[in-house]
C-alpha angles and dihedrals in degrees: 000000000000119000107214116204131183089247088069094057114116099193095255116134131189134204125231147089097301125050113263137177140169129254132177121221123179090347093306125110122234138184114229113204117197120214125247096224091275134083096277093114090057093039091058095047093048093046093049092048095051092046093048102038107026102031094032093223114143114247140140117307114232137191129190119242146156130244118188090345095307127108118256136179113233117201134172112267103250095174122109131184086268098036111057130180104264116208124222092254089061093057115104131184122218127186125182121235092011140104087244095075092112097026113138110197122221125210087254091055091056091048 
C-alpha cells in the first residue's frame, strides 16, 4: 500500500465528485482520489483490476494507498493538456431525431 504525503503533491488538481489531487512518484504523475466515507476507493481499485486483468480491456491502473491515515485510490495520471478529466456533470447525451437532443442527465436520472 502506498503512503501518500504532502511532499509528493505536484500542484495538479482535478474536478469531480470526490476530492482529487496530483502527486509525483519516481518522476511519474498520479491522481490521488480520496474516499467519501464509503467503499468507493476499494470499488474503483477492484473494478479497474477486474477490467484490466480478467477482461483484458485496457483501463487505468490503480493502487490502494493512504493519505493522512485515510484510504485513497492512486491511479496513473492519464490526462494531458488536450485530454482532460471530464466530470460527470460535463457528460451530455444527444440523440438524433428525438426530443433528447439537448438533454443533460443528472446523477439521479442515471440511477
